[in-house]
C-alpha positions as CSV (number, residue, x, y, z in Angstrom):
1,X,55.5,62.6,-36.4
2,X,52.0,63.1,-37.7
3,X,48.7,62.0,-36.3
4,X,48.4,58.8,-34.5
5,X,46.8,56.3,-36.8
6,X,43.2,54.6,-35.6
7,X,43.6,51.4,-33.7
8,X,42.8,48.8,-36.1
9,X,40.1,46.2,-35.8
10,X,41.5,42.7,-35.5
11,X,39.8,39.8,-37.2
12,X,39.6,36.4,-36.0
13,X,42.3,35.3,-38.5
14,X,44.8,37.7,-37.0
15,X,44.1,36.4,-33.7
16,X,44.3,32.8,-34.6
17,X,47.7,33.3,-36.4
18,X,49.3,35.1,-33.8
19,X,47.8,33.4,-30.9
20,X,47.2,37.0,-29.0
21,X,43.9,38.1,-27.7
22,X,42.4,41.4,-28.7
23,X,43.6,43.0,-25.5
24,X,47.1,41.8,-26.1
25,X,47.1,42.9,-29.9
26,X,46.0,46.4,-28.6
27,X,49.0,46.5,-26.3
28,X,51.3,45.3,-28.9
29,X,49.8,47.8,-31.5
30,X,50.5,50.6,-29.2
31,X,54.1,49.6,-28.8
32,X,54.4,49.1,-32.7
33,X,53.4,52.8,-32.9
34,X,55.9,54.0,-30.5
35,X,58.7,52.2,-32.3
36,X,57.7,53.1,-35.8
37,X,56.8,56.9,-35.0
38,X,53.1,56.2,-35.9
39,X,54.1,54.9,-39.4
40,X,52.6,52.0,-40.9
41,X,55.9,50.0,-41.0
42,X,59.0,49.6,-38.9
43,X,62.5,49.7,-40.4
44,X,65.9,48.5,-39.0
45,X,66.9,51.9,-38.2
46,X,63.7,52.2,-35.8
47,X,64.9,49.2,-33.8
48,X,68.4,50.3,-33.9
49,X,67.3,53.3,-32.0
50,X,66.4,51.4,-29.0
51,X,68.8,52.4,-26.3
52,X,68.2,49.2,-24.3
53,X,69.8,47.2,-27.0
54,X,73.2,49.1,-27.0
55,X,75.0,46.9,-24.6
56,X,73.3,43.7,-25.8
57,X,76.1,41.4,-27.5
58,X,73.7,40.0,-30.0
59,X,72.0,43.3,-30.9
60,X,72.6,42.6,-34.7
61,X,71.0,39.1,-34.5
62,X,68.0,40.2,-32.7
63,X,67.3,43.1,-35.0
64,X,67.9,41.0,-38.1
65,X,65.3,38.4,-36.7
66,X,62.5,40.8,-37.2
67,X,63.1,41.0,-40.9
68,X,64.0,37.5,-41.5
69,X,61.3,36.1,-43.6
70,X,62.0,32.5,-42.2
71,X,60.3,33.8,-39.0
72,X,57.0,34.6,-40.5
73,X,55.7,30.9,-40.1
74,X,55.9,30.7,-43.8
75,X,58.1,28.8,-46.2
76,X,60.1,32.0,-47.4
77,X,63.6,33.0,-47.4
78,X,65.3,36.2,-47.5
79,X,64.8,39.7,-45.6
80,X,62.2,42.4,-45.6
81,X,63.5,46.0,-45.7
82,X,60.6,46.9,-43.6
83,X,57.8,44.9,-41.7
84,X,54.2,45.8,-41.1
85,X,52.2,45.3,-37.7
86,X,51.1,41.8,-38.8
87,X,54.5,40.8,-39.7
88,X,55.9,42.4,-36.3
89,X,53.2,40.1,-34.6
90,X,54.4,36.8,-36.3
91,X,57.8,37.5,-35.1
92,X,56.6,38.4,-31.6
93,X,54.5,35.3,-31.5
94,X,57.7,33.2,-31.1
95,X,58.0,34.8,-27.7
96,X,54.4,34.1,-26.4
97,X,54.1,31.6,-23.5
98,X,52.5,28.4,-24.3
99,X,48.9,28.1,-23.2
100,X,48.1,26.4,-20.0
101,X,45.5,24.4,-21.8
102,X,47.8,23.3,-24.7
103,X,48.3,19.6,-25.3
104,X,51.6,17.9,-25.0
105,X,51.8,17.8,-28.7
106,X,51.1,21.5,-29.0
107,X,53.8,22.3,-26.3
108,X,56.3,20.3,-28.5
109,X,55.3,22.1,-31.6
110,X,55.7,25.7,-30.0
111,X,58.9,24.5,-28.4
112,X,60.1,23.4,-31.9
113,X,59.1,26.7,-33.3
114,X,60.9,28.7,-30.7
115,X,64.1,26.6,-31.2
116,X,63.8,27.2,-35.0
117,X,63.6,31.0,-34.4
118,X,66.7,30.8,-32.3
119,X,68.7,28.6,-34.8
120,X,67.6,31.2,-37.6
121,X,69.2,34.0,-35.8
122,X,72.7,32.3,-36.2
123,X,72.3,30.3,-39.4
124,X,72.8,33.8,-41.1
125,X,73.5,32.3,-44.7
126,X,70.4,30.1,-44.4
127,X,72.0,26.9,-45.4
128,X,70.4,24.9,-42.8
129,X,73.7,24.8,-40.6
130,X,75.4,27.1,-38.2
131,X,79.0,26.6,-39.4
132,X,82.2,27.4,-37.6
133,X,82.5,30.9,-39.0
134,X,79.0,31.6,-37.9
135,X,79.6,30.3,-34.4
136,X,82.8,32.1,-34.0
137,X,80.9,35.1,-34.8
138,X,78.3,34.3,-31.9
139,X,81.2,33.6,-29.5
140,X,83.0,36.8,-30.2
141,X,79.7,39.0,-30.0
142,X,78.9,37.4,-26.7
143,X,82.4,37.8,-25.2
144,X,83.1,41.3,-26.9
145,X,81.8,43.2,-24.0
146,X,84.5,42.1,-21.7
147,X,87.2,44.0,-23.7
148,X,90.0,41.9,-22.5
149,X,89.7,38.7,-24.8
150,X,91.8,38.6,-27.8
151,X,90.6,37.6,-31.2
152,X,92.7,34.3,-31.2
153,X,91.3,33.3,-27.7
154,X,87.7,33.8,-29.0
155,X,88.4,31.6,-32.1
156,X,89.9,28.8,-29.9
157,X,87.0,28.8,-27.7
158,X,84.5,28.6,-30.5
159,X,86.7,26.0,-32.0
160,X,86.8,23.9,-29.0
161,X,83.0,24.3,-28.6
162,X,82.3,23.2,-32.2
163,X,84.5,20.1,-31.7
164,X,82.8,19.2,-28.7
165,X,79.3,19.5,-30.6
166,X,80.9,17.5,-33.2
167,X,82.1,14.6,-31.1
168,X,78.6,14.5,-29.4
169,X,76.5,14.6,-32.8
170,X,78.9,12.7,-34.9
171,X,80.6,10.4,-32.5
172,X,82.1,8.2,-35.2
173,X,83.5,11.0,-37.3
174,X,87.1,10.2,-38.8
175,X,90.0,12.4,-37.7
176,X,90.2,13.6,-41.4
177,X,86.7,14.4,-41.5
178,X,85.3,17.9,-41.4
179,X,82.1,18.9,-39.4
180,X,80.1,21.0,-41.6
181,X,78.2,22.7,-38.8
182,X,75.5,22.2,-36.3
183,X,72.2,21.0,-37.9
184,X,68.8,22.0,-36.6
185,X,68.5,18.4,-35.2
186,X,71.9,18.9,-33.5
187,X,70.7,22.3,-32.3
188,X,67.6,20.7,-30.7
189,X,69.8,18.1,-29.1
190,X,72.1,20.5,-27.7
191,X,69.3,22.4,-26.0
192,X,67.1,19.8,-25.1
193,X,67.0,20.6,-21.5
194,X,66.6,24.3,-21.9
195,X,63.4,25.7,-20.4
196,X,61.9,27.9,-23.0
197,X,59.4,29.8,-21.1
198,X,61.7,31.6,-18.9
199,X,64.5,32.1,-21.5
200,X,62.8,33.6,-24.6
201,X,61.9,37.2,-23.5
202,X,62.4,40.7,-25.1
203,X,62.6,43.2,-22.4
204,X,64.3,45.6,-24.8
205,X,60.8,46.1,-26.5
206,X,59.4,47.2,-23.0
207,X,56.8,44.4,-23.4
208,X,56.2,41.7,-20.9
209,X,55.9,38.6,-22.8
210,X,54.4,36.7,-20.0
211,X,51.4,39.3,-19.8
212,X,52.1,41.0,-22.9
213,X,51.4,44.6,-21.4
214,X,53.3,47.3,-23.1
215,X,55.7,49.5,-20.8
216,X,56.4,53.1,-21.1
217,X,58.5,54.3,-24.1
218,X,62.0,55.4,-22.6
219,X,64.4,57.8,-24.3
């Protein structure tokens, strides 16, 4: 594996951009080293080797989210082949709890960022909508572990759910009109009652996102 790289010195800009303290950055850097094998970047293959992800029904979406340029708090699209520590932090920042001193406007902004992150995971073609085909994929993956649900049943569940979303968000849509998909605004409305703090965590990384202490690397 080679020698472990020296722990970097974090400047105020990185702390401000990520929202993590220096102690939290140190913990995350140790986990980054474990995942990357002490390299300067992490690849998809590094994350695919995490055994805790094996039974996760949206394993593919979780891994892809780390390499999606849309999740870097910038106006970029496309995907990275590998990410460095700072890019890893930008993705991790989506899971950071809101500060207890945050204003109401700041809380709303953080919640919107978290929802956008979730939306991006399923808007795989980056067209600004979660289409029926994309939603069918999500439902299929979520139900795949049961091993008893046929493809046609999965499709009918997805179709019915999408029809319900359409009737809620476009109530005056005519019978011959086609619902193009869930927009981000529709997505926000659907999840308006979801408590984000308790839902967005990433235990598979052995990182407690409430305290951001790294756990032990498991084989």
